[in-house]
Every structure is written in C-alpha cells, then in structure tokens.
C-alpha positions as CSV (number, residue, x, y, z in Angstrom):
1,M,0.0,0.0,0.0
2,K,1.4,3.4,-1.0
3,S,2.0,6.3,1.5
4,S,2.9,3.9,4.4
5,L,5.6,4.3,7.0
6,R,7.6,1.2,7.8
7,L,7.8,0.6,11.6
8,I,9.4,-2.8,12.3
9,R,10.1,-6.2,10.7
10,I,8.7,-9.4,12.1
11,A,9.6,-12.9,10.7
12,G,10.9,-11.3,7.6
13,I,7.7,-9.2,7.1
14,D,7.7,-5.4,7.0
15,I,5.1,-3.9,9.3
16,G,4.0,-0.4,8.4
17,V,1.2,2.1,9.0
18,H,-0.7,4.0,6.3
19,Y,-1.3,7.7,7.0
20,T,-5.0,7.0,7.4
21,W,-4.2,5.0,10.5
22,I,-3.3,8.2,12.4
23,F,-6.7,9.6,11.7
24,I,-8.6,6.5,12.9
25,F,-6.3,6.2,15.9
26,L,-7.1,9.7,17.1
27,L,-10.8,9.3,16.4
28,L,-10.9,6.0,18.2
29,S,-9.0,7.3,21.2
30,W,-11.4,10.3,21.4
31,A,-14.5,8.0,21.1
32,L,-13.2,5.7,23.9
33,A,-12.2,8.5,26.2
34,Q,-15.4,10.5,25.7
35,G,-18.0,7.8,25.1
36,F,-17.2,4.2,25.7
37,F,-15.4,4.3,29.1
38,P,-17.4,7.2,30.6
39,Q,-20.6,5.2,30.1
40,L,-19.1,2.1,31.8
41,Y,-17.1,3.8,34.5
42,P,-18.7,7.2,35.4
43,D,-16.4,7.7,38.5
44,W,-13.1,8.0,36.6
45,D,-11.5,11.3,36.1
46,T,-10.8,12.9,32.6
47,R,-7.1,12.0,32.7
48,T,-7.9,8.3,33.3
49,Y,-10.4,8.3,30.5
50,W,-7.8,9.6,28.0
51,I,-4.9,7.4,29.2
52,T,-7.1,4.3,29.1
53,G,-8.6,5.3,25.7
54,V,-5.2,5.8,24.1
55,A,-3.9,2.5,25.6
56,A,-7.0,0.6,24.4
57,A,-6.8,2.1,20.9
58,L,-3.1,1.0,20.7
59,L,-3.9,-2.5,21.9
60,L,-6.7,-2.8,19.4
61,F,-4.3,-2.1,16.6
62,G,-2.0,-4.6,18.2
63,S,-4.8,-7.1,18.0
64,V,-5.4,-6.2,14.3
65,L,-1.6,-6.8,13.8
66,L,-1.9,-10.2,15.4
67,H,-4.8,-11.0,13.1
68,E,-2.8,-10.0,10.0
69,L,0.4,-11.8,11.2
70,A,-1.6,-15.0,11.5
71,H,-2.7,-14.7,7.8
72,S,0.9,-13.9,6.8
73,L,2.7,-16.6,8.8
74,V,0.3,-19.3,7.6
75,A,0.7,-18.0,4.0
76,K,4.5,-18.2,4.4
77,A,4.3,-21.7,5.8
78,R,2.3,-22.7,2.7
79,G,5.1,-21.3,0.4
80,M,3.5,-18.0,-0.5
81,K,5.5,-14.8,-0.5
82,V,4.4,-12.0,1.9
83,H,5.7,-8.6,1.1
84,S,4.4,-6.6,4.1
85,I,1.5,-5.8,6.5
86,T,0.0,-2.4,6.5
87,L,-2.3,-0.9,9.2
88,F,-4.7,1.6,7.7
89,L,-8.1,3.2,8.1
90,F,-10.2,0.0,8.1
91,G,-7.8,-2.1,10.1
92,G,-5.0,-4.0,8.4
93,V,-4.0,-5.8,5.2
94,S,-1.5,-8.5,4.5
95,N,0.2,-7.8,1.1
96,L,0.6,-11.2,-0.5
97,E,2.6,-11.3,-3.7
98,E,0.5,-14.1,-5.2
99,E,-2.8,-15.9,-5.0
100,P,-3.0,-19.3,-3.3
101,E,-2.3,-22.2,-5.7
102,R,-5.0,-24.4,-4.2
103,P,-8.4,-24.0,-2.4
104,I,-7.2,-25.6,0.8
105,I,-4.4,-23.1,1.1
106,E,-6.8,-20.2,0.6
107,F,-9.1,-21.7,3.3
108,A,-6.2,-22.1,5.8
109,V,-4.8,-18.6,5.2
110,S,-8.3,-17.0,5.4
111,I,-9.8,-18.8,8.4
112,V,-6.7,-18.3,10.7
113,G,-7.3,-14.5,11.0
114,P,-10.8,-14.7,12.6
115,L,-9.7,-17.6,14.7
116,T,-6.8,-15.5,16.0
117,S,-9.1,-12.7,16.9
118,L,-11.4,-15.1,18.7
119,A,-8.4,-16.4,20.6
120,V,-7.3,-12.9,21.6
121,A,-10.9,-12.2,22.8
122,G,-10.9,-15.4,24.8
123,I,-7.6,-14.6,26.4
124,C,-8.7,-11.1,27.4
125,W,-12.0,-12.5,28.8
126,G,-10.0,-15.0,30.8
127,L,-7.6,-12.4,32.2
128,L,-10.6,-10.3,33.1
129,Q,-11.9,-13.0,35.4
130,L,-8.7,-12.7,37.4
131,V,-9.2,-9.0,38.0
132,E,-10.8,-8.5,41.4
133,N,-11.7,-4.8,41.0
134,R,-13.8,-4.5,37.8
135,Q,-13.8,-0.7,38.1
136,T,-10.1,-0.3,37.2
137,P,-8.6,0.8,33.9
138,L,-7.1,-2.7,33.4
139,A,-10.6,-4.2,33.7
140,G,-11.9,-1.6,31.3
141,I,-9.2,-2.3,28.7
142,L,-9.7,-6.1,29.0
143,T,-13.5,-5.7,28.6
144,Y,-13.0,-3.6,25.5
145,L,-10.5,-5.9,23.9
146,A,-12.6,-9.0,24.5
147,L,-15.6,-7.3,23.0
148,V,-14.0,-5.7,20.0
149,N,-12.0,-8.8,19.0
150,T,-15.2,-10.8,19.1
151,I,-16.8,-8.2,16.8
152,L,-13.7,-8.2,14.6
153,A,-13.8,-12.0,14.2
154,A,-17.6,-12.0,13.5
155,F,-17.4,-9.2,11.0
156,N,-14.5,-10.8,9.1
157,L,-16.4,-14.1,8.9
158,L,-19.2,-12.5,6.9
159,P,-19.2,-14.3,3.5
160,G,-18.5,-11.1,1.5
161,Y,-15.3,-11.0,-0.5
162,P,-12.7,-9.7,0.2
163,L,-13.4,-10.3,3.9
164,D,-11.9,-13.4,5.4
165,G,-15.3,-15.1,5.3
166,G,-15.6,-14.2,1.6
167,R,-12.3,-15.8,1.0
168,V,-13.4,-18.9,2.9
169,L,-16.5,-18.9,0.7
170,R,-14.3,-18.5,-2.4
171,S,-12.1,-21.4,-1.4
172,I,-15.1,-23.7,-1.0
173,L,-16.6,-22.6,-4.3
174,W,-13.2,-23.0,-6.0
175,Q,-13.0,-26.6,-4.6
176,R,-16.4,-27.4,-5.9
177,T,-16.3,-25.7,-9.3
178,G,-12.6,-26.1,-10.1
179,S,-12.6,-22.5,-11.4
180,L,-10.9,-19.7,-9.4
181,V,-12.5,-17.1,-11.7
182,R,-16.0,-18.4,-11.3
183,A,-15.5,-18.7,-7.5
184,T,-14.2,-15.2,-7.3
185,N,-17.1,-13.8,-9.4
186,I,-19.7,-15.4,-7.0
187,A,-17.9,-14.4,-3.8
188,A,-17.3,-10.9,-5.1
189,T,-21.0,-10.6,-6.0
190,V,-21.9,-11.6,-2.5
191,G,-19.4,-9.0,-1.2
192,K,-21.0,-6.2,-3.3
193,I,-24.5,-7.1,-2.2
194,M,-23.3,-7.0,1.4
195,G,-21.6,-3.7,0.8
196,W,-24.8,-2.2,-0.7
197,A,-26.8,-3.5,2.3
198,L,-24.4,-1.8,4.7
199,I,-24.6,1.4,2.7
200,A,-28.4,1.3,2.9
201,L,-28.5,0.5,6.6
202,G,-25.9,3.2,7.4
203,L,-27.9,5.8,5.4
204,L,-31.1,4.8,7.1
205,Q,-29.4,5.3,10.5
206,A,-28.0,8.6,9.5
207,F,-31.4,9.9,8.3
208,A,-32.8,8.7,11.7
209,G,-30.3,10.9,13.5
210,N,-27.6,8.4,14.2
211,W,-24.6,9.9,12.4
212,G,-22.6,6.8,13.2
213,G,-24.5,5.3,10.3
214,L,-22.3,7.3,7.9
215,W,-19.3,5.3,9.1
216,L,-21.2,2.0,8.5
217,A,-22.1,3.3,5.0
218,F,-18.5,4.1,4.4
219,I,-17.5,0.6,5.3
220,G,-20.1,-0.7,3.0
221,W,-18.8,1.4,0.1
222,F,-15.3,0.2,0.8
223,L,-16.4,-3.5,0.8
224,S,-18.4,-3.1,-2.4
225,T,-15.6,-1.4,-4.3
226,S,-12.9,-3.8,-3.0
227,A,-15.0,-6.7,-4.1
228,E,-15.3,-5.4,-7.6
229,A,-11.6,-4.5,-7.8
230,S,-10.7,-8.0,-6.6
231,R,-13.0,-9.5,-9.2
232,R,-11.4,-7.5,-12.0
233,Q,-7.9,-8.4,-10.8
234,T,-8.6,-12.1,-10.8
235,S,-10.2,-11.8,-14.3
236,L,-7.1,-10.0,-15.5
237,R,-4.8,-12.6,-14.1
238,E,-6.8,-15.3,-15.8
239,Q,-6.7,-13.5,-19.1
240,L,-2.9,-13.2,-18.9
241,S,-2.3,-16.7,-17.7
242,G,-0.8,-18.9,-20.4
243,V,0.6,-16.0,-22.3
244,F,4.4,-15.7,-22.7
245,V,6.2,-12.4,-22.2
246,R,7.8,-13.0,-25.6
247,D,4.4,-12.9,-27.2
248,V,3.8,-9.3,-26.1
249,M,7.2,-7.7,-25.6
250,V,8.9,-5.3,-28.0
251,P,11.9,-7.4,-29.2
252,N,15.4,-6.2,-29.6
253,P,14.9,-2.6,-28.5
254,A,17.3,0.1,-29.4
255,T,20.0,0.7,-26.8
256,I,22.2,3.6,-26.1
257,S,25.4,4.2,-24.1
258,P,25.6,6.1,-20.8
259,D,27.4,9.0,-22.3
260,T,24.7,9.7,-24.9
261,T,23.2,13.2,-24.3
262,V,19.6,13.6,-23.2
263,S,18.9,15.7,-26.3
264,T,20.1,12.8,-28.5
265,L,18.0,10.4,-26.6
266,V,14.9,12.5,-27.1
267,S,15.5,13.2,-30.8
268,N,16.8,9.8,-32.0
269,V,14.8,7.4,-29.8
270,F,11.8,8.9,-28.2
271,R,10.7,11.0,-31.2
272,R,11.8,8.8,-34.1
273,Q,10.8,5.4,-32.6
274,L,7.9,6.7,-30.5
275,S,9.4,4.8,-27.6
276,R,9.1,6.0,-24.0
277,A,12.0,3.9,-22.5
278,V,15.3,2.7,-23.7
279,P,17.9,0.4,-22.0
280,I,21.3,1.8,-21.3
281,C,24.2,-0.5,-22.1
282,Q,27.9,-0.4,-21.5
283,N,30.3,-3.1,-22.6
284,D,27.3,-5.3,-23.6
285,R,25.9,-5.0,-20.1
286,I,22.7,-3.3,-19.1
287,V,23.5,-0.6,-16.5
288,G,20.2,1.3,-16.5
289,I,17.1,2.4,-18.2
290,A,16.1,5.9,-19.3
291,T,12.4,6.9,-19.6
292,V,10.4,9.9,-20.5
293,S,9.7,10.4,-16.8
294,D,13.4,10.6,-16.2
295,V,13.8,13.3,-18.9
296,K,10.9,15.3,-17.7
297,E,12.7,15.9,-14.4
298,L,15.6,17.6,-16.1
299,P,15.3,21.3,-17.2
300,R,15.1,21.7,-21.0
301,E,18.2,23.9,-21.2
302,K,20.4,21.1,-19.7
303,W,19.5,18.5,-22.3
304,D,22.4,19.2,-24.6
305,D,25.1,19.0,-21.9
306,T,23.7,16.2,-19.7
307,P,24.6,12.5,-20.4
308,V,21.8,10.0,-19.8
309,S,24.0,8.4,-17.1
310,E,23.0,11.3,-14.8
311,I,19.2,10.8,-15.2
312,M,18.8,7.1,-15.9
313,T,17.2,4.6,-13.5
314,R,19.8,2.3,-12.0
315,D,19.5,-0.8,-9.9
316,P,17.1,-2.3,-9.0
317,L,16.1,-2.9,-12.6
318,Y,12.9,-5.0,-12.7
319,Q,13.3,-7.9,-15.1
320,V,11.5,-10.9,-16.5
321,R,12.5,-13.6,-19.0
322,P,10.9,-14.2,-22.4
323,E,9.5,-17.6,-21.3
324,D,7.9,-16.1,-18.1
325,D,4.1,-15.9,-17.8
326,L,2.9,-12.4,-18.7
327,N,1.4,-12.2,-15.2
328,A,5.0,-11.9,-13.8
329,A,5.5,-8.8,-15.8
330,M,2.2,-7.3,-14.8
331,Q,2.8,-8.0,-11.1
332,L,6.2,-6.2,-11.3
333,I,4.7,-3.2,-13.1
334,A,1.8,-3.0,-10.6
335,K,3.9,-3.6,-7.5
336,H,6.6,-1.1,-8.2
337,D,4.4,1.4,-10.1
338,V,6.5,1.5,-13.2
339,N,5.5,1.6,-16.8
340,Q,7.8,-1.1,-18.2
341,V,10.1,-3.9,-17.3
342,L,13.2,-5.3,-19.0
343,V,13.1,-8.7,-20.7
344,K,16.5,-10.4,-20.4
345,D,17.8,-13.7,-21.7
346,D,21.2,-15.3,-21.7
347,T,22.5,-12.9,-24.4
348,G,21.4,-9.7,-22.7
349,C,18.4,-7.4,-23.3
350,A,15.9,-9.4,-25.3
351,G,13.2,-6.7,-25.2
352,L,10.9,-4.5,-23.2
353,V,7.3,-5.1,-22.1
354,T,5.3,-2.1,-21.1
355,R,2.0,-1.4,-19.4
356,A,0.6,-0.2,-22.7
357,D,1.8,-3.4,-24.5
358,I,-0.2,-5.5,-22.0
359,L,-3.3,-3.3,-22.3
360,N,-3.1,-3.4,-26.1
361,Y,-2.9,-7.2,-26.0
362,L,-5.9,-7.4,-23.8
363,Q,-7.9,-5.0,-25.9
364,L,-7.0,-6.9,-29.1
365,S,-7.9,-10.2,-27.6
366,Q,-11.2,-8.9,-26.5
367,D,-12.0,-7.3,-29.9
368,L,-11.1,-10.5,-31.7
369,G,-12.4,-12.9,-29.1
370,L,-9.0,-14.6,-28.8
371,K,-7.3,-16.2,-25.9
372,Q,-3.6,-17.0,-26.2
373,K,-2.7,-20.4,-25.0
374,R,0.7,-21.9,-24.1
375,G,2.1,-24.3,-26.6
C-alpha cells in the first residue's frame, strides 16, 4: 500500500502504517475517552479516561496486527511470498505477492485470522476473570479488547469477498467448481451485495439521526468497491495466464550508451521510434534504463550537456524472462508502479514489455475474441 511508513520487521515481514491509521487512531482514542469508558465507568476522572482510551486504541491495533500476522505466517508456511503488513483506516491488510495455488491453502490462510481474533478475545476475557476490582482501567481495557476482538472476528467471517469469510467462501466454491475465476465472481457478487446492504443500513441510521451510520455506509462502500476490484484483478490474471512475455514484448529494442546526451535520446529514440523507454548498455551489459519520466525531471536547457547516465534509473532494474508468464511482468509493473520492465535472456536485453503493451494485448484479444494459450 502506498503512503505507508515502515515501523518494524517481524519474521521477515515489513510492518507499516498508512497515513489514514493516524486519523482513525485519534478518532478511536477520542471515542473511547469521551464515550465508551465514561458510560461504563462514570467515576473515573478525565485524565484516566484519556490514558485508558489511548492505551485501548493502541492495543486494538496490536490485536489487528496479530490478526494479519496470523494470515501472513500461515501463508509463508504454505510457500507464499508475503511482502508486508499495513495498518490503515479500516484495520489492516497482508500484502501477499501471489494468489494461493489451491483452495485448501486459501481456506487455511483466510480462516486463521478470525480464529486468532477469537483467541485474543478469549484470552482477554479469561484475564478479566482474574481481576478482582472490575472498576479499574485494566478491567476496562480487557473488557473492551474482549468485545472488540469478538466483533472483529464476527465481521470478518461474513461471507462477503474480500473479507476473510468471503475468501473462505471462495475457497469452498473454488474446490467445488474447479474454477478460481467463477468462484471469485460469485464471492465478489456476495461482497458487493453485502456492501450495498451496509450502505443502505448506514444511510437509514443517518437519516434517523444516528450519524454513526455514515461510518457504516463508508465501510459498505469500501467493501463493495474492494469486491469489484478483486473480481477484476482475478479476471485480468486469468486473461494473462498462459501468455508468454515474448508474445507481447517489443523485441530487440534500441539501446544507447551512458554518455549519450539527453537531447540525442529525445530526438533519436523517443521522437523517431515513438518509444518511452530505452535500455542503457555499457560493454554489452545493461547498466540502467532511461524513460520519458526521467527526462521530464531535467530542465530543457540542460538536455544538450547532460549524459543519460545522470538521469537514468539504475538498480534495481525490474526484469522478466521471455518464457515467463505475462502475469509476472504485470505484477512487477503494478507492485513497483513502473510503466515497463526489461526482458532479459542469456544474451542480454531481449526486449521491453510495457503497461501499454499489455493493455493493447488485452484490448485486441477482447476485440477478436481470442485467448492466447501456451504451446
């Protein structure tokens, strides 16, 4: 997730917070200090309300982190790559680099999150039983964590994709139908219906004077849009599956040396060949790539005197091989927010594949009703 700040690294997984987390943390702390705890414990003073509210909010996000860590650790144990975990406005998300290969893996990865939240709720409830004075901040925090983790588990078990329950539903449908795309379409449809229902319920509450309904409607909107985005992503992955990178790439692209001036790059490559990127080679070795975006950062009056070595993108250079599945190129482009990746073989730079190349392939396939197959 973009605009996130890395905090720590656990079991090889980067843990970060999105800027929206700060907003919800402050809002939650205020709601706990001004609403939840004063209703349960009217005899506390203002300072105690705020200290307890902030502590409870932090521990809630700790609970969310445990929920996501459970997903990620089970995914890693099943051979999946986990890039990071990000806490954000709606809780947290585990950023997996690939989809599960089998329904049983999806089921295990999905169900462990809600089970972890239920376990945390149970532990907090058990500890609460050991507290003699139920009017203390410790008792208040344990009560809140037991309640909110139960709600977190129950909400995530709803069968609306991409909630955990929706992923469990997809894994079951995938097992029965044998089609990930069909299972995703059904689970995403359920997710969108649930999202619309939450929007309607939230708006009804807001019209009745309960402005908290707007938050419910916002969650519904997020669920509905996420379900549709997931459906499209899975459909795209299916369309690109079975297509080689070499079937789409621009083969044998022009290359230039690092000492070529930027003005020569623009006039001889970008304008003549209508290309937006070019590999930079030295002694038959790729040392970088220069793009239109790189040139745009340099003032026009410096083009004649500036070699491309000063503006080119150096390592890491994102690469695929000609025999790779086109999904590999698309994932690199999406993950690193670049417009192209290099295609390398044993002899060097075999080509370039760009975001536009992939989109053009998809459009042509749709227009002609074609589906490229391996073979």
